[in-house]
C-alpha positions in Angstrom: 144.8 -56.5 312.0 146.3 -59.1 314.3 150.0 -59.2 315.2 150.5 -62.2 312.8 149.0 -60.5 310.0 150.8 -59.8 306.7 150.2 -56.6 305.0 149.4 -58.3 301.7 147.6 -61.4 302.9 145.9 -60.1 306.0 145.2 -61.8 309.4 146.2 -65.4 310.0 144.1 -67.8 308.0 143.7 -71.5 307.2 145.8 -71.2 304.0 148.7 -69.8 305.7 148.5 -72.5 308.6 148.4 -75.2 305.8 151.7 -73.6 304.4 153.2 -73.3 307.9 152.5 -77.0 308.5 154.0 -78.1 305.1 157.2 -76.0 305.7 157.4 -77.7 309.2 157.0 -81.2 307.7 159.2 -80.6 304.7 156.4 -81.3 302.3 157.5 -79.9 298.8 161.2 -79.7 300.1 160.5 -76.5 302.0 159.4 -74.7 298.9 156.5 -72.3 298.5 155.4 -71.6 294.9 152.1 -70.2 294.1 150.6 -68.7 290.9 147.9 -66.3 289.7 146.2 -67.9 286.7 143.7 -65.5 284.8 141.9 -66.4 281.6 142.7 -63.6 279.1 138.9 -63.2 278.2 138.2 -59.9 280.0 139.8 -57.4 282.2 140.6 -58.0 285.8 138.0 -57.0 288.5 138.1 -56.3 292.1 137.4 -60.0 292.7 140.7 -60.9 291.1 142.6 -58.6 293.4 141.9 -60.8 296.4 143.4 -63.7 294.6 146.4 -61.6 293.3 147.1 -60.4 296.7 146.7 -63.7 298.3 149.0 -65.7 295.9 151.8 -63.0 295.6 151.4 -62.2 299.4 152.0 -65.7 300.6 155.0 -66.2 298.4 156.5 -63.1 299.6 155.7 -63.9 303.2 157.4 -67.4 303.0 160.2 -66.4 300.8 158.8 -68.2 297.9 157.9 -67.4 294.3 154.5 -66.5 292.4 154.1 -67.1 288.7 151.7 -65.2 286.4 150.2 -67.6 284.0 147.6 -67.2 281.3 145.0 -70.0 281.1 144.4 -69.5 277.4 142.6 -72.4 276.2 139.6 -70.7 274.5 140.7 -68.8 271.5 137.2 -67.6 270.6 137.0 -65.4 273.8 140.6 -64.4 274.3 142.4 -61.5 273.0 145.9 -59.9 273.2 144.2 -56.7 274.5 143.1 -58.8 277.6 146.7 -60.2 278.0 148.1 -56.7 277.8 145.7 -55.3 280.3 146.2 -58.1 282.9 149.9 -57.8 282.9 149.7 -54.0 283.3 147.1 -54.2 286.1 149.0 -56.8 288.1 152.1 -54.6 288.0 149.9 -51.5 288.8 148.6 -53.4 292.0 152.2 -53.6 293.1 153.3 -57.1 292.2 156.2 -58.7 290.1 156.5 -62.2 288.8 160.1 -61.7 288.2 160.2 -63.1 284.7 157.9 -66.0 285.4 155.3 -65.2 282.9 153.8 -68.4 281.4 150.9 -69.4 279.1 148.9 -72.7 279.2 149.4 -72.5 275.4 153.2 -73.1 276.1 152.2 -76.5 277.2 149.9 -77.5 274.3 152.3 -80.1 272.9 153.0 -81.7 276.4 149.2 -81.8 277.0 148.8 -83.5 273.7 151.3 -86.1 274.6 149.7 -86.7 278.0 146.3 -87.2 276.2 147.9 -89.8 273.9 149.3 -91.5 277.1 145.9 -91.8 278.5 144.5 -93.3 275.3 147.2 -95.8 275.3 146.4 -96.7 278.8 142.8 -97.2 277.9 141.7 -94.2 280.1 140.6 -91.9 277.3 138.4 -92.3 274.2 137.0 -90.3 271.3 133.3 -89.7 271.5 131.0 -88.7 268.8 128.0 -87.5 271.0 127.1 -83.9 270.7 127.4 -81.4 273.5 123.7 -81.7 274.2 123.8 -85.5 274.3 126.9 -85.5 276.6 125.0 -83.4 279.0 121.9 -85.6 278.8 124.0 -88.8 279.3 125.9 -87.3 282.3 122.9 -87.8 284.6 122.0 -85.9 287.6 123.1 -85.6 291.2 120.6 -88.3 292.1 120.8 -90.6 289.0 123.9 -92.2 287.5 125.0 -91.3 283.9 124.8 -93.4 280.8 127.9 -94.7 279.2 128.5 -93.3 275.8 128.1 -95.7 272.9 131.7 -95.0 271.8 133.2 -95.5 275.2 134.5 -98.9 274.3 136.4 -98.0 271.2 139.7 -99.7 270.8 142.9 -98.0 271.7 143.9 -98.0 268.0 140.6 -96.5 267.0 140.9 -93.8 269.4 144.5 -93.0 268.6 143.6 -92.8 264.8 140.5 -90.7 265.5 142.4 -88.3 267.9 145.2 -87.9 265.3 142.6 -87.1 262.7 141.0 -84.6 265.0 144.3 -82.8 265.4 144.8 -82.8 261.6 141.5 -81.0 261.0 139.4 -83.7 259.4 136.5 -83.3 261.4 134.1 -80.1 261.8 133.7 -78.1 265.1 131.7 -80.1 267.8 131.4 -83.4 265.9 133.9 -85.2 268.2 135.4 -84.8 271.7 138.2 -86.6 273.6 136.9 -87.8 276.9 138.5 -89.3 280.0 137.2 -92.7 280.9 136.5 -92.6 284.8 133.2 -93.5 286.2 129.6 -92.5 284.8 128.2 -93.3 288.2 130.5 -91.3 290.3 128.7 -89.1 292.9 131.0 -86.2 291.7 129.5 -85.3 288.2 132.9 -84.0 287.3 134.3 -87.6 287.3 131.7 -88.7 284.8 133.8 -89.0 281.6 134.8 -85.4 281.3 135.6 -83.9 278.0 139.5 -83.4 277.7 139.6 -81.9 274.1 137.1 -80.3 271.8 137.4 -79.5 268.0 137.5 -75.7 267.5 138.9 -74.2 264.1 139.9 -70.9 265.5 142.9 -69.0 265.4 144.7 -68.6 268.7 146.3 -65.4 269.9 149.7 -67.1 270.4 149.7 -70.3 268.6 147.9 -69.1 265.5 146.5 -71.9 263.4 148.8 -74.6 264.6 146.0 -76.2 266.6 142.3 -77.0 265.7 141.8 -79.0 268.9 142.0 -77.3 272.2 142.3 -78.9 275.7 139.5 -78.1 278.3 140.3 -76.0 281.3 140.0 -78.9 283.5 142.6 -80.8 281.5 144.8 -77.8 281.4 144.8 -76.3 284.8 146.2 -78.9 287.1 148.8 -80.1 284.6 150.0 -76.5 284.1 150.5 -76.3 287.9 152.4 -79.6 287.7 154.7 -78.5 284.9 155.5 -75.1 286.8 156.0 -77.3 290.0 153.5 -75.2 291.8 153.4 -76.3 295.5 150.1 -74.7 296.6 147.3 -74.2 294.0 145.0 -71.6 295.6 141.7 -71.5 293.8 138.1 -70.0 294.8 135.5 -72.4 296.1 133.9 -73.3 292.7 136.8 -75.4 292.0 136.6 -77.4 295.1 134.4 -80.1 293.2 136.8 -80.2 290.4 139.7 -81.2 292.7 139.2 -84.9 292.5 139.5 -84.7 288.7 142.7 -82.7 289.0 144.0 -85.3 291.5 142.9 -88.1 289.0 144.9 -86.6 286.1 148.0 -86.1 288.2 147.8 -89.8 289.6 146.9 -91.5 286.3 149.7 -89.5 284.4 152.2 -90.3 287.2 153.4 -86.6 287.2 154.2 -84.1 290.0 151.2 -83.4 292.1 150.5 -79.8 293.6 148.3 -79.3 296.5 145.0 -77.5 295.7 143.4 -75.3 298.3 140.2 -73.5 297.9 138.9 -70.2 299.4 136.0 -68.0 299.4 135.7 -65.7 296.3 135.1 -61.9 296.8 131.5 -60.6 296.4 130.5 -57.0 297.0 126.9 -55.4 297.3 125.7 -53.5 294.3 128.5 -54.9 292.3 128.6 -57.5 289.5 131.7 -59.7 289.1 130.8 -61.9 286.1 133.2 -61.3 283.2 130.5 -62.4 280.9 128.0 -59.9 282.3 130.7 -57.1 282.4 131.3 -58.0 278.6 127.7 -57.5 277.9 127.7 -54.0 279.5 130.7 -53.1 277.5 129.4 -54.6 274.2 125.9 -53.1 274.6 127.1 -49.5 275.4 125.8 -49.4 279.0 129.2 -48.2 279.9 131.9 -46.3 278.1 134.4 -49.4 278.2 136.1 -51.8 280.4 137.9 -48.8 282.2 134.7 -46.8 282.8 135.0 -45.6 286.4 131.7 -47.1 287.2 132.9 -50.6 286.4 134.3 -53.1 289.1 137.3 -53.8 286.9 140.8 -52.8 288.3 141.3 -50.6 285.1 138.0 -48.9 285.9 138.6 -48.2 289.6 142.1 -47.1 288.8 140.6 -44.5 286.4 138.4 -43.5 289.1 141.1 -42.7 291.3 141.3 -45.8 293.7 144.9 -46.3 294.7 146.8 -49.8 294.7 147.5 -49.3 298.3 144.0 -48.9 299.2 143.0 -52.2 297.3 145.8 -54.0 298.9 144.7 -53.0 302.5 141.1 -53.9 301.8 142.2 -57.4 300.6 144.4 -57.7 303.6 141.6 -57.0 306.0 138.7 -58.9 304.6 140.1 -62.3 305.6 140.1 -65.8 303.9 137.5 -68.5 304.6 135.8 -71.6 303.3 132.3 -69.8 303.1 131.1 -67.4 300.4 129.5 -64.3 301.3 129.0 -60.7 300.2 130.7 -57.7 301.7 129.3 -54.1 301.8 130.7 -52.0 298.9 131.0 -49.3 301.7 133.8 -51.3 303.2 135.9 -50.9 300.1 135.2 -47.3 299.9 136.3 -46.9 303.6 139.8 -48.1 302.6 139.8 -45.7 299.6 139.1 -42.8 301.7 141.4 -43.8 304.5 144.2 -44.0 301.9 143.4 -40.8 300.2 143.1 -38.8 303.3 146.7 -39.5 304.0 148.1 -38.9 300.6 145.5 -36.7 298.8 146.3 -32.9 298.4 143.6 -30.5 299.4 142.5 -28.0 296.9 139.4 -25.8 296.4 136.8 -26.6 293.6 133.3 -25.4 292.9 131.1 -27.9 291.1 127.9 -25.9 290.8 129.1 -22.4 290.9 127.2 -19.3 292.4 128.9 -15.9 291.6 129.6 -13.8 294.8 130.6 -10.1 294.8 132.3 -8.5 297.8 131.2 -5.0 297.2 133.6 -3.4 299.8 136.6 -5.3 298.4 139.1 -3.1 296.3 138.4 -3.4 292.6 141.4 -5.0 290.8 143.1 -6.2 294.0 144.4 -9.7 294.4 145.7 -11.2 297.6 147.5 -14.5 298.0 146.0 -16.6 300.9 148.1 -19.5 302.3 146.3 -22.8 302.1 147.4 -26.1 303.9 148.0 -29.0 301.3 147.2 -31.7 303.8 146.7 -31.3 307.5 147.5 -35.1 307.8 151.0 -34.7 306.5 152.7 -31.4 307.4 155.7 -32.4 304.9 153.3 -31.6 302.1 153.5 -27.9 303.0 151.3 -25.0 301.9 150.4 -23.3 298.7 149.0 -19.8 297.8 145.5 -19.4 296.5 144.5 -16.1 294.8 141.6 -14.0 296.3 139.8 -11.2 294.6 136.6 -9.2 294.6 134.5 -11.8 292.7 134.3 -15.4 293.7 132.5 -18.6 293.0 130.9 -20.7 295.8 128.7 -23.8 295.7 125.0 -23.2 294.9 124.0 -25.3 298.0 126.2 -23.0 300.3 123.6 -20.2 299.8 119.9 -20.2 300.9 117.8 -17.1 300.6 115.3 -18.7 303.0 117.4 -21.0 305.1 115.8 -23.9 307.1 116.6 -24.9 310.5 120.2 -26.1 311.3 121.4 -24.5 308.0 124.3 -22.3 308.9 125.9 -21.4 305.6 125.4 -18.2 303.7 122.0 -16.5 303.7 120.7 -12.9 304.0 122.3 -11.0 307.0 124.4 -14.2 308.0 128.1 -14.2 308.4 130.3 -17.1 307.3 133.9 -17.8 307.0 135.6 -18.2 303.6 138.2 -21.0 303.9 141.7 -19.5 304.5 140.3 -15.9 303.7 137.9 -13.6 305.5 134.4 -13.4 307.1 131.8 -12.3 304.7 128.2 -11.4 305.2 125.3 -11.5 302.5 123.7 -8.1 302.0 121.6 -8.7 298.9 120.9 -11.0 295.9 120.5 -10.7 292.1 117.8 -13.0 290.4 117.1 -13.8 286.9 113.7 -13.8 285.2 112.7 -17.1 286.7 113.3 -15.8 290.2 116.4 -17.9 290.8 119.4 -16.4 292.7 122.4 -15.9 290.3 124.6 -13.5 292.1 125.0 -12.8 295.9 126.4 -9.6 297.3 128.4 -9.5 300.4 130.6 -7.3 302.4 133.9 -8.6 304.1 135.6 -7.8 307.4 139.2 -7.0 306.6 140.4 -7.7 310.2 139.5 -11.3 309.8 142.1 -12.3 307.1 143.2 -15.8 307.6 139.7 -16.7 308.9 139.9 -15.5 312.5 138.2 -12.4 314.1 140.4 -10.3 316.5 137.3 -9.5 318.6 136.6 -13.2 319.2 133.3 -13.4 317.4 132.5 -16.9 316.0 130.7 -18.1 313.0 129.0 -21.5 312.5 130.0 -22.3 309.0 133.2 -22.3 306.8 132.7 -22.5 303.0 135.1 -23.0 300.1 135.5 -20.8 297.1 137.5 -20.0 294.0 138.5 -16.6 292.6 136.6 -16.0 289.4 139.3 -14.1 287.8 141.8 -17.0 288.3 139.4 -20.1 288.1 140.1 -22.8 285.6 137.2 -24.4 283.8 136.8 -28.1 284.5 134.3 -31.0 284.1 133.4 -33.2 286.9 131.8 -36.7 286.6 129.9 -37.7 289.7 129.1 -41.4 290.1 126.4 -43.5 292.0 126.4 -47.3 292.2 126.1 -48.8 288.6 123.4 -51.0 289.8 120.4 -49.9 292.0 119.9 -53.4 293.4 122.0 -54.7 296.2 122.2 -58.0 294.4 122.5 -57.3 290.5 122.2 -60.9 289.8 118.6 -61.0 290.8 117.1 -60.8 287.4 113.5 -59.3 287.4 110.9 -61.5 285.7 111.0 -61.2 281.9 114.3 -59.2 282.0 118.0 -59.8 282.3 120.3 -58.2 284.9 120.7 -55.0 282.9 117.2 -54.2 284.1 118.9 -53.5 287.5 121.1 -50.8 286.0 120.9 -47.4 287.9 120.0 -44.8 285.3 121.6 -42.2 287.5 125.0 -43.8 288.0 126.6 -40.9 286.0 126.1 -37.2 286.2 128.2 -34.9 284.3 128.9 -31.3 285.4 130.5 -29.1 282.7 130.7 -25.7 284.3 132.9 -26.4 287.3 135.6 -23.9 288.5 138.9 -25.1 290.2 141.6 -23.1 291.9 144.8 -22.4 289.3 147.1 -24.6 291.3 145.5 -27.5 289.4 146.5 -26.2 285.9 148.4 -28.9 284.1 147.5 -31.7 286.6 148.6 -34.9 285.1 146.1 -37.8 284.4 145.4 -40.0 287.3 146.5 -37.3 290.0 144.4 -37.5 292.9 143.1 -34.5 295.0 140.6 -33.9 297.9 138.3 -31.2 296.8 137.6 -29.7 300.1 134.2 -30.4 301.6 133.3 -32.2 298.4 135.2 -35.5 298.3 138.0 -37.1 296.5 138.6 -36.7 292.8 141.0 -37.8 290.1 142.2 -36.4 286.9 140.7 -38.3 284.0 142.9 -39.2 280.9 140.2 -37.4 278.8 141.7 -34.1 280.2 143.1 -31.8 277.4 142.7 -28.9 275.1 142.6 -26.5 278.0 140.0 -28.3 280.0 140.4 -30.5 283.1 138.2 -33.7 283.6 137.9 -35.0 287.1 136.4 -38.3 288.1 134.7 -38.5 291.6 136.6 -41.1 293.4 134.8 -41.2 296.8 132.6 -38.7 298.8 133.4 -37.2 302.1 131.0 -37.9 305.1 128.5 -35.0 304.9 126.5 -34.5 308.0 124.4 -31.8 306.4 123.3 -34.2 303.5 121.7 -36.3 306.0 119.9 -33.5 307.7 118.7 -32.0 304.3 117.2 -35.3 303.3 115.0 -35.2 306.2 113.8 -31.8 305.7 
């Protein structure tokens, strides 16, 4: 990160440069006032995090303010559940709007009055064309549009019809209020866009007060104006809409914010369309909006990602005027980097194999001192019980080891983390010929993991005392989609054909050390040698459930794939 970087907004970028110049020239009276304007029609995802960090971060950097405003103009798709989730998520991410919580629906009366003003000025008219006809009359990028046959209604006719639309006299879709601009404009957004549509639907805040609702394009810029926003920061898809927002402000004669567009966040193997994410939820492909495989902020929060990691990620990806796609591994890097500093190390065995130390005294229990986090000495140490019977990972034993395999095998000695050297002497197999128990001997002189005679071993493995182990469930995750671009829909199929059938593996017979008893939901740990895990809210009734947050880099995994 450069010296001029802000921890919330990242390296210096063109938006910061615009704001600096505006402050220098005194534009907006030296104010900086931004906003984050989500639509409450779904849960926020990782793409929204970039906008949240940018808007709140720039306001904080320049001593300004940032509002949270819900653009709630579509009652058919909006719910209070989404509002509550968004409020909670923005707070969790680390931001506070300091009481400036607004809704576009707060402005419905004002928007209606402005619509009346445009009608009276001869700049808006009631149109009876159907939605399909409006699209057809609009024209193309190379051909001008065709004027609506209702475009030249008188001001009196338009006022009468618009008031009757509001009174509920007409059915859904039968009429719209359109802006009268230019059907031959090169920008299709200026070809008499729809301002209001008839929709007899109850709104989550205004109830049944309205049966006409303003379109997003008529609401967005005016809401910014009402709130006296200085820099209206949007993603690039709104760049072609900016001339329309400007037209409304200029023709209404109201305060005019400055809109600036930037690139939206896209990640490989990740889908960030709320419509498609909703389909995943509704069709049962995932367990809900907060499924840890989902790219929603509630999902990755449940998976164990920290708000600090997300903010650091957003701070380092930069801001530009060109859309692109980042590697998902980049986000995971910042998650690992953050959890490496803060995550307590513990021992857990996901696929247990029983180990009996034949020469260890029956009934004896020792307490081994284990380091909680070598990256932070202030986190101290803990005691881990050690006994005659242990569990190790199945993959940490091979009866017939391949080359470059240095873990436990017949006649080979390894180190048990924080404990002793052990050597395999024999195995017990089931009727299928599978190894179900390994017998070993230990060297009592190697307590703590070092041999006084100076001999070395090539591998250290983790373990859990069988008598003290806590039962646990672990949920292991792969990418939700198997295709790098999930939006590439296979011929004859929709995007769900790209779902990864192996995105979730549930292990129900895991063993974890006793220090994890009573661990609170969303507590994060590093399972030594396995990765980072987070306690899932499903934990209870005496059994812990863990979500795999991120893997550790595993050199052996790469070697084993080549064997």
